[in-house]
Residue frames as qw, qx, qy, qz and C-alpha x, y, z in Angstrom:
[[0.120, 0.652, 0.386, 0.642, 25.77, -58.47, 74.99],
 [0.428, -0.866, -0.256, -0.026, 24.98, -57.06, 78.42],
 [0.649, -0.470, 0.094, 0.591, 28.71, -56.67, 79.12],
 [0.424, 0.218, 0.377, 0.794, 29.27, -54.98, 75.76],
 [0.074, -0.814, -0.433, -0.379, 26.31, -52.65, 76.27],
 [0.511, -0.783, -0.155, 0.319, 28.01, -51.27, 79.38],
 [0.565, -0.174, 0.251, 0.766, 30.84, -50.06, 77.17],
 [0.268, 0.723, 0.466, 0.434, 28.59, -47.74, 75.15],
 [0.208, -0.973, -0.091, 0.035, 28.92, -44.75, 77.58],
 [0.613, -0.509, 0.331, 0.506, 32.69, -45.31, 77.69],
 [0.521, 0.232, 0.539, 0.620, 32.94, -45.27, 73.90],
 [0.112, 0.881, 0.392, 0.238, 30.67, -42.22, 73.66],
 [0.328, -0.920, 0.072, 0.199, 32.76, -40.08, 76.03],
 [0.596, -0.383, 0.487, 0.510, 36.06, -41.39, 74.69],
 [0.497, 0.378, 0.597, 0.504, 35.07, -41.34, 71.03],
 [0.079, 0.950, 0.296, 0.052, 33.59, -37.86, 71.33],
 [0.374, -0.805, 0.248, 0.389, 36.95, -36.56, 72.47],
 [0.563, -0.091, 0.611, 0.549, 38.72, -38.21, 69.53],
 [0.360, 0.654, 0.567, 0.349, 36.24, -36.87, 66.95],
 [0.058, -0.984, -0.161, 0.055, 36.23, -33.32, 68.31],
 [0.451, -0.662, 0.374, 0.467, 40.03, -33.25, 68.46],
 [0.543, 0.117, 0.643, 0.527, 40.41, -34.63, 64.94],
 [0.234, 0.757, 0.497, 0.354, 37.94, -32.06, 63.57],
 [0.344, 0.115, -0.187, 0.913, 39.66, -29.36, 65.64],
 [0.346, -0.722, -0.396, -0.450, 36.36, -28.35, 67.21],
 [0.612, -0.786, 0.089, -0.014, 38.02, -28.63, 70.63],
 [0.294, 0.758, -0.570, 0.121, 41.81, -28.09, 70.73],
 [0.877, -0.039, -0.462, 0.123, 43.66, -31.28, 71.57],
 [0.332, 0.346, -0.506, 0.717, 45.93, -29.27, 73.88],
 [0.473, -0.444, 0.157, -0.744, 42.94, -28.62, 76.15],
 [0.830, -0.158, -0.530, -0.070, 43.01, -32.30, 77.13],
 [0.441, 0.108, -0.587, 0.670, 45.42, -31.34, 79.91],
 [0.283, -0.258, 0.212, -0.899, 42.86, -28.92, 81.36],
 [0.808, -0.198, -0.246, -0.497, 40.14, -31.58, 81.39],
 [0.785, 0.011, -0.575, 0.230, 42.56, -34.19, 82.76],
 [0.206, 0.221, -0.514, 0.803, 43.74, -31.82, 85.50],
 [0.536, -0.285, 0.062, -0.792, 40.14, -31.13, 86.50],
 [0.889, -0.135, -0.363, -0.245, 39.42, -34.85, 86.72],
 [0.728, 0.088, -0.537, 0.416, 42.67, -35.82, 88.46],
 [0.226, 0.195, -0.431, 0.851, 43.03, -32.88, 90.85],
 [0.351, -0.094, 0.251, -0.897, 39.39, -32.24, 91.74],
 [0.761, -0.036, -0.218, -0.610, 36.64, -34.55, 90.46],
 [0.753, 0.058, -0.654, 0.056, 38.30, -37.91, 91.14],
 [0.206, 0.125, -0.679, 0.693, 39.39, -36.90, 94.69],
 [0.495, -0.110, 0.190, -0.841, 35.81, -35.76, 95.39],
 [0.831, 0.008, -0.407, -0.379, 34.51, -39.12, 94.18],
 [0.601, 0.131, -0.720, 0.321, 37.07, -41.06, 96.21],
 [0.025, -0.160, 0.571, -0.805, 36.48, -39.14, 99.43],
 [0.618, -0.090, 0.045, -0.780, 32.71, -39.34, 99.22],
 [0.859, 0.029, -0.436, -0.266, 32.66, -43.05, 98.53],
 [0.548, 0.159, -0.708, 0.415, 35.40, -44.19, 100.91],
 [0.135, -0.234, 0.483, -0.833, 34.03, -42.17, 103.83],
 [0.707, -0.041, 0.186, -0.681, 30.70, -44.02, 103.56],
 [0.733, 0.232, -0.606, -0.205, 31.92, -47.49, 102.49],
 [0.897, -0.415, 0.127, -0.083, 32.31, -50.66, 104.51],
 [0.082, 0.786, -0.611, -0.044, 36.10, -50.79, 104.90],
 [0.612, -0.245, 0.749, -0.066, 36.05, -54.47, 105.77],
 [0.760, 0.459, 0.460, 0.024, 34.71, -55.17, 102.28],
 [0.354, 0.919, -0.153, -0.084, 36.72, -52.44, 100.61],
 [0.077, 0.704, -0.704, 0.055, 40.09, -53.85, 101.74],
 [0.994, -0.043, 0.021, -0.099, 40.23, -57.58, 101.08],
 [0.279, -0.782, 0.540, 0.139, 43.75, -58.27, 102.28],
 [0.720, -0.040, 0.660, 0.210, 44.08, -61.63, 100.57],
 [0.596, 0.714, 0.333, 0.157, 43.11, -60.11, 97.24],
 [0.088, 0.976, -0.197, 0.015, 45.41, -57.13, 97.71],
 [0.529, -0.567, 0.607, 0.175, 48.30, -59.35, 98.80],
 [0.747, 0.256, 0.572, 0.220, 47.78, -61.47, 95.69],
 [0.437, 0.880, 0.130, 0.136, 47.81, -58.39, 93.48],
 [0.196, -0.897, 0.391, 0.059, 50.95, -57.09, 95.20],
 [0.685, -0.276, 0.638, 0.217, 52.65, -60.47, 94.68],
 [0.683, 0.544, 0.431, 0.227, 51.72, -60.44, 90.98],
 [0.192, 0.976, -0.074, 0.073, 53.08, -56.89, 90.67],
 [0.442, -0.718, 0.519, 0.140, 56.33, -57.90, 92.40],
 [0.744, 0.046, 0.611, 0.267, 56.77, -60.83, 90.03],
 [0.523, 0.788, 0.272, 0.179, 56.06, -58.54, 87.08],
 [0.107, -0.953, 0.270, 0.081, 58.70, -56.10, 88.33],
 [0.591, -0.428, 0.634, 0.255, 61.31, -58.87, 88.31],
 [0.694, 0.377, 0.564, 0.240, 60.31, -60.05, 84.83],
 [0.347, 0.923, 0.112, 0.121, 60.43, -56.57, 83.32],
 [0.310, -0.846, 0.404, 0.160, 63.76, -55.87, 85.04],
 [0.658, -0.165, 0.666, 0.309, 65.23, -59.01, 83.47],
 [0.580, 0.642, 0.461, 0.196, 63.64, -58.17, 80.11],
 [0.104, 0.991, -0.076, -0.044, 65.08, -54.63, 80.17],
 [0.444, -0.649, 0.564, 0.254, 68.54, -55.99, 80.93],
 [0.696, 0.160, 0.645, 0.271, 68.26, -58.44, 78.04],
 [0.446, 0.825, 0.296, 0.180, 67.50, -55.51, 75.72],
 [0.596, 0.266, -0.097, 0.751, 70.65, -53.77, 76.89],
 [0.234, -0.830, -0.071, -0.501, 69.01, -51.22, 79.20],
 [0.639, 0.028, -0.548, 0.539, 71.57, -50.71, 81.99],
 [0.008, -0.342, 0.280, -0.897, 70.74, -47.47, 83.77],
 [0.050, -0.295, -0.848, 0.438, 68.66, -47.93, 86.97],
 [0.287, 0.418, 0.228, -0.831, 66.41, -44.99, 86.05],
 [0.432, 0.246, -0.578, -0.648, 65.76, -46.33, 82.55],
 [0.286, -0.100, -0.953, 0.000, 64.91, -49.76, 83.97],
 [0.061, 0.340, 0.665, -0.662, 62.66, -48.20, 86.63],
 [0.380, 0.341, -0.083, -0.856, 60.74, -46.24, 83.99],
 [0.464, 0.102, -0.757, -0.449, 60.07, -49.40, 81.97],
 [0.178, -0.206, -0.909, 0.314, 58.90, -51.19, 85.10],
 [0.214, 0.359, 0.377, -0.827, 56.51, -48.32, 85.79],
 [0.437, 0.269, -0.404, -0.757, 55.15, -48.54, 82.23],
 [0.485, 0.050, -0.832, -0.264, 54.55, -52.29, 82.37],
 [0.319, -0.234, -0.852, 0.344, 53.34, -52.76, 85.96],
 [0.091, 0.351, 0.425, -0.829, 51.58, -49.60, 87.11],
 [0.160, 0.544, 0.754, 0.332, 48.13, -48.84, 85.74],
 [0.060, -0.269, -0.096, -0.957, 46.26, -45.65, 84.94],
 [0.141, -0.408, -0.842, 0.322, 43.90, -45.70, 87.92],
 [0.059, 0.523, 0.358, -0.771, 42.58, -42.16, 88.37],
 [0.291, 0.449, -0.269, -0.801, 42.09, -41.19, 84.71],
 [0.456, 0.164, -0.742, -0.463, 41.23, -44.60, 83.22],
 [0.276, -0.128, -0.942, 0.141, 40.35, -47.29, 85.77],
 [0.120, 0.307, 0.581, -0.744, 38.06, -45.18, 87.98],
 [0.474, 0.320, -0.093, -0.815, 35.86, -43.88, 85.13],
 [0.470, 0.135, -0.791, -0.368, 35.79, -47.28, 83.42],
 [0.176, -0.162, -0.917, 0.319, 34.73, -49.04, 86.64],
 [0.276, 0.317, 0.387, -0.821, 32.04, -46.44, 87.28],
 [0.519, 0.301, -0.364, -0.713, 30.66, -46.93, 83.79],
 [0.512, 0.127, -0.821, -0.219, 30.90, -50.73, 83.78],
 [0.428, -0.215, -0.836, 0.267, 30.19, -51.74, 87.38],
 [0.323, -0.793, -0.324, -0.403, 28.57, -48.63, 88.82],
 [0.601, -0.791, 0.112, 0.019, 31.24, -48.45, 91.53],
 [0.552, 0.656, -0.435, 0.276, 34.99, -47.85, 91.52],
 [0.652, -0.682, 0.267, -0.198, 35.56, -49.12, 95.07],
 [0.958, -0.073, 0.132, 0.245, 37.89, -52.01, 94.01],
 [0.569, 0.643, -0.090, 0.504, 40.25, -49.46, 92.45],
 [0.292, -0.904, 0.141, -0.278, 40.82, -47.55, 95.72],
 [0.769, -0.542, 0.312, 0.135, 43.15, -50.01, 97.51],
 [0.805, 0.255, 0.255, 0.471, 45.11, -50.69, 94.32],
 [0.226, 0.874, 0.028, 0.430, 45.48, -46.93, 93.81],
 [0.471, -0.836, 0.251, -0.124, 46.89, -46.53, 97.34],
 [0.879, -0.205, 0.324, 0.282, 49.26, -49.48, 96.81],
 [0.665, 0.547, 0.178, 0.476, 50.52, -47.95, 93.59],
 [0.071, 0.897, -0.073, 0.430, 51.09, -44.45, 94.91],
 [0.530, -0.768, 0.302, -0.196, 52.39, -45.36, 98.37],
 [0.812, -0.287, 0.467, 0.199, 54.57, -48.32, 97.31],
 [0.747, 0.353, 0.383, 0.414, 55.28, -48.61, 93.58],
 [0.274, 0.890, 0.079, 0.357, 55.45, -44.89, 92.78],
 [0.449, -0.861, 0.239, 0.009, 57.50, -44.23, 95.89],
 [0.796, -0.214, 0.427, 0.371, 60.10, -46.78, 94.80],
 [0.597, 0.574, 0.321, 0.458, 60.20, -45.33, 91.27],
 [0.001, -0.968, 0.007, -0.251, 60.50, -41.74, 92.50],
 [0.637, -0.695, 0.295, 0.159, 63.22, -42.76, 94.95],
 [0.778, 0.054, 0.407, 0.475, 65.28, -44.37, 92.17],
 [0.391, 0.771, 0.244, 0.440, 64.79, -41.31, 89.98],
 [0.241, -0.957, 0.084, -0.137, 65.77, -38.88, 92.73],
 [0.720, -0.541, 0.353, 0.251, 68.79, -40.87, 93.87],
 [0.713, 0.109, 0.466, 0.511, 70.06, -41.26, 90.31],
 [0.303, 0.923, 0.215, 0.098, 69.41, -37.72, 89.12],
 [0.667, 0.150, -0.064, 0.727, 72.71, -36.11, 88.06],
 [0.156, 0.395, -0.065, 0.903, 73.61, -32.88, 89.79],
 [0.536, -0.679, -0.345, -0.365, 70.94, -33.21, 92.48],
 [0.096, 0.478, -0.571, 0.660, 71.87, -31.95, 95.92],
 [0.691, -0.398, 0.214, -0.564, 71.06, -33.31, 99.34],
 [0.234, -0.317, 0.909, -0.135, 71.66, -36.54, 101.16],
 [0.287, -0.110, -0.885, -0.351, 69.95, -39.80, 100.09],
 [0.098, -0.425, -0.797, 0.417, 67.77, -39.62, 103.22],
 [0.161, 0.473, 0.148, -0.853, 66.58, -36.14, 102.30],
 [0.296, 0.177, -0.624, -0.701, 65.82, -37.22, 98.73],
 [0.240, -0.246, -0.937, -0.060, 63.81, -40.19, 99.98],
 [0.007, -0.483, -0.596, 0.641, 61.91, -37.95, 102.40],
 [0.232, 0.378, -0.178, -0.878, 61.10, -35.54, 99.58],
 [0.313, 0.015, -0.812, -0.493, 59.85, -38.41, 97.41],
 [0.163, -0.350, -0.892, 0.236, 57.70, -39.78, 100.22],
 [0.099, 0.492, 0.361, -0.786, 56.10, -36.42, 100.97],
 [0.276, 0.285, -0.430, -0.811, 55.43, -35.79, 97.26],
 [0.280, -0.121, -0.911, -0.279, 53.74, -39.19, 96.93],
 [0.141, -0.439, -0.799, 0.386, 51.57, -38.80, 100.02],
 [0.108, 0.504, 0.199, -0.834, 50.46, -35.28, 99.03],
 [0.055, -0.104, -0.738, -0.664, 49.02, -36.44, 95.70],
 [0.469, -0.107, 0.060, -0.875, 45.35, -35.28, 95.66],
 [0.780, -0.092, -0.491, -0.377, 43.93, -38.76, 95.14],
 [0.567, -0.020, -0.716, 0.406, 45.98, -40.15, 98.04],
 [0.065, -0.084, 0.413, -0.905, 44.94, -37.27, 100.32],
 [0.626, -0.111, -0.169, -0.753, 41.30, -37.89, 99.39],
 [0.765, -0.065, -0.636, -0.082, 41.60, -41.64, 100.05],
 [0.417, 0.002, -0.666, 0.619, 43.33, -41.17, 103.40],
 [0.245, -0.106, 0.242, -0.933, 40.88, -38.46, 104.47],
 [0.721, -0.124, -0.352, -0.584, 37.96, -40.72, 103.58],
 [0.685, -0.058, -0.701, 0.189, 39.47, -43.60, 105.58],
 [0.166, 0.054, -0.549, 0.817, 39.96, -41.33, 108.64],
 [0.472, -0.114, 0.027, -0.874, 36.40, -40.04, 108.47],
 [0.778, -0.084, -0.524, -0.336, 35.14, -43.61, 108.10],
 [0.581, -0.017, -0.709, 0.398, 37.19, -45.00, 111.00],
 [0.030, 0.009, -0.463, 0.886, 36.16, -42.14, 113.29],
 [0.003, 0.557, 0.830, 0.024, 32.50, -42.71, 112.32],
 [0.019, 0.356, 0.099, -0.929, 32.08, -39.02, 111.56],
 [0.338, 0.608, 0.716, 0.055, 28.66, -38.33, 110.08],
 [0.147, -0.108, 0.238, 0.954, 28.99, -35.62, 107.46],
 [0.437, 0.459, 0.304, -0.711, 25.89, -33.58, 106.56],
 [0.660, 0.415, 0.618, 0.099, 23.94, -34.95, 103.63],
 [0.343, 0.927, 0.018, -0.149, 24.47, -31.66, 101.78],
 [0.176, -0.740, 0.603, 0.238, 28.26, -32.14, 101.97],
 [0.547, -0.062, 0.817, 0.171, 28.10, -35.74, 100.72],
 [0.570, 0.675, 0.467, -0.033, 25.73, -34.77, 97.92],
 [0.169, 0.931, -0.221, -0.236, 28.11, -31.99, 96.89],
 [0.304, -0.508, 0.765, 0.253, 31.05, -34.40, 96.69],
 [0.584, 0.256, 0.767, 0.070, 28.88, -36.83, 94.74],
 [0.448, 0.844, 0.207, -0.212, 27.76, -34.09, 92.33],
 [0.110, 0.834, -0.487, -0.234, 31.36, -33.18, 91.46],
 [0.434, -0.332, 0.832, 0.101, 32.58, -36.79, 91.61],
 [0.698, 0.425, 0.566, -0.107, 30.00, -37.95, 89.08],
 [0.464, 0.858, -0.116, -0.188, 31.65, -35.73, 86.48],
 [0.365, -0.629, 0.646, 0.234, 35.02, -37.48, 86.89],
 [0.680, 0.094, 0.710, 0.159, 34.24, -40.43, 84.66],
 [0.583, 0.717, 0.358, 0.134, 32.99, -38.72, 81.46],
 [0.066, 0.971, -0.211, -0.088, 35.44, -35.81, 81.76],
 [0.479, -0.548, 0.648, 0.225, 38.45, -38.10, 82.23],
 [0.669, 0.231, 0.666, 0.235, 37.50, -40.30, 79.29],
 [0.403, 0.891, 0.206, 0.029, 36.77, -37.23, 77.16],
 [0.152, -0.888, 0.393, 0.183, 40.20, -35.82, 78.04],
 [0.590, -0.259, 0.716, 0.270, 41.86, -39.10, 77.07],
 [0.615, 0.564, 0.530, 0.152, 39.99, -39.06, 73.77],
 [0.193, 0.977, -0.053, -0.076, 41.14, -35.51, 73.07],
 [0.362, -0.697, 0.572, 0.236, 44.71, -36.50, 73.83],
 [0.617, 0.016, 0.739, 0.269, 44.65, -39.54, 71.56],
 [0.509, 0.760, 0.402, 0.041, 42.78, -37.67, 68.82],
 [0.101, 0.969, -0.197, -0.105, 45.39, -34.95, 68.78],
 [0.525, -0.539, 0.613, 0.242, 48.30, -37.38, 68.96],
 [0.629, 0.552, -0.388, -0.387, 47.53, -38.81, 65.53],
 [0.671, -0.340, 0.655, -0.072, 48.05, -42.37, 66.75],
 [0.741, 0.505, -0.367, -0.247, 49.71, -44.63, 64.20],
 [0.944, -0.241, 0.207, 0.090, 51.35, -48.05, 64.35],
 [0.698, 0.588, -0.139, 0.385, 54.12, -46.88, 62.04],
 [0.170, 0.683, -0.442, 0.556, 57.35, -46.37, 63.86],
 [0.784, -0.525, 0.155, -0.293, 56.37, -48.60, 66.78],
 [0.171, 0.597, -0.776, 0.108, 59.56, -50.19, 68.05],
 [0.674, -0.059, -0.736, -0.026, 59.94, -53.80, 69.12],
 [0.219, -0.020, -0.678, 0.702, 60.49, -52.68, 72.70],
 [0.401, -0.019, 0.125, -0.907, 57.23, -50.70, 72.67],
 [0.721, -0.034, -0.500, -0.479, 55.33, -53.72, 71.33],
 [0.560, -0.041, -0.779, 0.278, 56.76, -56.00, 74.01],
 [0.041, -0.024, -0.540, 0.840, 56.02, -53.56, 76.84],
 [0.528, -0.004, -0.053, -0.848, 52.47, -52.87, 75.63],
 [0.712, -0.030, -0.649, -0.266, 51.81, -56.58, 75.16],
 [0.399, -0.058, -0.768, 0.498, 53.02, -57.29, 78.68],
 [0.146, 0.016, 0.362, -0.920, 51.00, -54.42, 80.15],
 [0.584, 0.084, -0.073, -0.804, 47.71, -55.13, 78.40],
 [0.846, 0.062, -0.434, -0.302, 47.79, -58.94, 78.10],
 [0.636, 0.138, -0.689, 0.320, 50.52, -60.68, 80.10],
 [0.004, -0.219, 0.560, -0.799, 50.12, -58.70, 83.33],
 [0.682, -0.150, 0.070, -0.712, 46.34, -59.34, 83.60],
 [0.883, 0.049, -0.447, -0.137, 46.92, -63.06, 82.96],
 [0.450, 0.235, -0.663, 0.549, 49.75, -63.09, 85.49],
 [0.308, -0.252, 0.384, -0.833, 47.48, -61.37, 88.03],
 [0.836, -0.089, -0.175, -0.513, 44.79, -63.97, 87.42],
 [0.803, 0.120, -0.570, 0.126, 47.19, -66.90, 87.89],
 [0.272, 0.240, -0.622, 0.693, 48.90, -65.55, 91.02],
 [0.419, -0.220, 0.283, -0.835, 45.68, -64.37, 92.72],
 [0.856, -0.066, -0.179, -0.481, 43.64, -67.48, 91.95],
 [0.905, 0.063, -0.410, 0.095, 46.17, -70.27, 92.30],
 [0.454, 0.286, -0.522, 0.663, 48.60, -68.65, 94.70],
 [0.085, -0.100, 0.476, -0.870, 46.21, -66.89, 97.08],
 [0.017, 0.396, 0.914, -0.081, 42.83, -68.51, 96.44],
 [0.208, 0.361, 0.132, -0.899, 41.15, -65.28, 95.36],
 [0.149, 0.335, 0.862, 0.351, 37.87, -65.79, 93.54],
 [0.068, 0.767, 0.601, -0.213, 34.54, -64.19, 92.73],
 [0.227, 0.951, 0.184, 0.100, 34.18, -60.50, 91.99],
 [0.361, -0.832, 0.309, 0.287, 37.54, -59.57, 93.49],
 [0.631, -0.111, 0.609, 0.467, 39.38, -61.82, 91.04],
 [0.447, 0.671, 0.493, 0.326, 37.49, -60.34, 88.09],
 [0.037, -0.997, -0.065, 0.034, 38.06, -56.78, 89.26],
 [0.492, -0.665, 0.410, 0.385, 41.78, -57.25, 89.82],
 [0.614, 0.154, 0.604, 0.483, 42.23, -58.72, 86.35],
 [0.290, 0.838, 0.375, 0.269, 40.38, -55.80, 84.74],
 [0.258, -0.942, 0.116, 0.182, 42.44, -53.32, 86.80],
 [0.600, -0.390, 0.521, 0.465, 45.66, -55.01, 85.68],
 [0.544, 0.429, 0.579, 0.430, 44.48, -54.67, 82.06],
 [0.074, 0.967, 0.161, -0.182, 44.35, -50.87, 82.32],
 [0.649, 0.649, -0.092, 0.385, 46.98, -48.91, 80.32],
 [0.587, 0.006, -0.289, 0.757, 50.25, -47.37, 81.47],
 [0.196, -0.788, -0.416, 0.411, 49.74, -44.38, 83.80],
 [0.330, 0.888, 0.134, 0.289, 49.76, -40.85, 82.44],
 [0.330, -0.908, 0.255, 0.044, 52.28, -39.76, 85.06],
 [0.852, -0.025, 0.311, 0.420, 54.79, -42.05, 83.30],
 [0.474, 0.654, 0.184, 0.560, 55.26, -39.22, 80.81],
 [0.262, -0.935, 0.043, -0.234, 55.36, -36.66, 83.66],
 [0.766, -0.535, 0.274, 0.229, 58.15, -38.63, 85.37],
 [0.768, 0.243, 0.297, 0.512, 60.05, -39.02, 82.10],
 [0.240, 0.837, 0.103, 0.482, 59.90, -35.28, 81.42],
 [0.454, -0.876, 0.114, -0.114, 60.84, -34.32, 84.97],
 [0.697, -0.523, 0.434, 0.229, 63.87, -36.61, 85.12],
 [0.376, 0.723, -0.449, -0.366, 64.73, -36.47, 81.39],
 [0.346, -0.230, 0.908, 0.056, 64.63, -40.25, 80.94],
 [0.151, 0.201, 0.907, 0.337, 63.25, -41.94, 77.78],
 [0.290, 0.369, 0.246, -0.848, 60.75, -39.14, 77.14],
 [0.478, 0.256, -0.498, -0.677, 59.74, -40.22, 73.60],
 [0.328, -0.036, -0.943, -0.035, 59.34, -43.84, 74.64],
 [0.038, 0.287, 0.728, -0.621, 57.16, -42.86, 77.61],
 [0.398, 0.343, 0.004, -0.851, 54.87, -40.67, 75.50],
 [0.485, 0.172, -0.704, -0.489, 54.42, -43.47, 72.95],
 [0.235, -0.104, -0.946, 0.200, 53.67, -46.06, 75.65],
 [0.205, 0.305, 0.531, -0.763, 51.03, -43.89, 77.35],
 [0.495, 0.351, -0.176, -0.775, 49.19, -43.18, 74.09],
 [0.514, 0.207, -0.750, -0.362, 49.47, -46.60, 72.47],
 [0.146, -0.083, -0.936, 0.308, 48.76, -48.66, 75.60],
 [0.344, 0.286, 0.407, -0.796, 45.62, -46.56, 76.18],
 [0.587, 0.316, -0.360, -0.653, 44.38, -47.35, 72.68],
 [0.438, 0.136, -0.885, -0.084, 45.21, -51.05, 73.00],
 [0.033, 0.108, 0.820, -0.561, 43.66, -51.31, 76.47],
 [0.490, 0.300, 0.204, -0.792, 40.42, -49.74, 75.25],
 [0.589, 0.289, -0.573, -0.491, 40.35, -52.06, 72.23],
 [0.391, 0.067, -0.911, 0.111, 40.84, -55.13, 74.46],
 [0.288, -0.095, 0.536, -0.788, 38.35, -53.99, 77.12],
 [0.779, 0.044, -0.130, -0.612, 35.35, -55.72, 75.44],
 [0.711, 0.174, -0.681, 0.011, 37.28, -59.01, 75.52],
 [0.168, 0.134, -0.748, 0.627, 38.08, -58.66, 79.21],
 [0.507, -0.027, 0.272, -0.817, 34.43, -57.75, 79.91],
 [0.806, 0.108, -0.423, -0.400, 33.33, -60.81, 77.95],
 [0.521, 0.163, -0.782, 0.300, 35.67, -62.91, 80.06],
 [0.134, -0.106, 0.593, -0.787, 34.30, -61.41, 83.29],
 [0.684, 0.029, 0.002, -0.729, 30.72, -62.03, 82.18],
 [0.788, 0.142, -0.574, -0.171, 31.53, -65.63, 81.22],
 [0.367, 0.162, -0.773, 0.492, 33.50, -66.31, 84.39],
 [0.307, -0.108, 0.444, -0.835, 30.76, -64.77, 86.52]]
């Protein structure tokens, strides 16, 4: 019951967005404005303020992160094989399905959920950096190299992809926080309080934006393809279980880190999946459906994962 009670604020912010969008009190299209505020401003403020004052030795548990990376690598191989079995041949189409099934919605979903449930989103930070600086970079590189009619050498395309990934606001905030922390720079309390004031709004605003988006999307199970069901099932069920098995039995990860990594892996497909699909004109409809439906499924399964964490703890 204690674990389920922690979900009440999540459901309030998320459900409020759905209700207001369905009743057309708040336009569903405004979800992008709220999401942009959270992603481009509030979440970076939260990340910078917390990382700059955290104990980095506890924040980056290399055995746990290596275990998560190994689970993600195994998942990449499995989804690649699965996509080929379904007849998906194009490298960009395969890469997009890998992104949907392996990457998680960290900034807009995982960070607010962890703040609400655990009071701290610190375990999300290293996974976020791994995703943006490794997984997203690989995906963007494949997209750029395979884009028809694009100009420039492969090296230039890779350099462009790398710069774009590293200049993402959340990555800049994380890296800036790490630099401030390593240099032992003591920021004025007023500055830290200001970042905390803005950062505290990230969680409810992000969840409210997601609720608006889902409320306006008119989510329905009708028309869900077999491929969508398989990808969502892998993302929301198989990948967390795979993460648990690899981290615990392959790398000896236990305690809170094991629980946190499993919950992170259970988060839905990232919102920028749809952004990538639109930009590179690859499986746009499939990407939109996966973002919306995996978010709904992940939220529905969250009480079960919290129950598991409470029992395991």
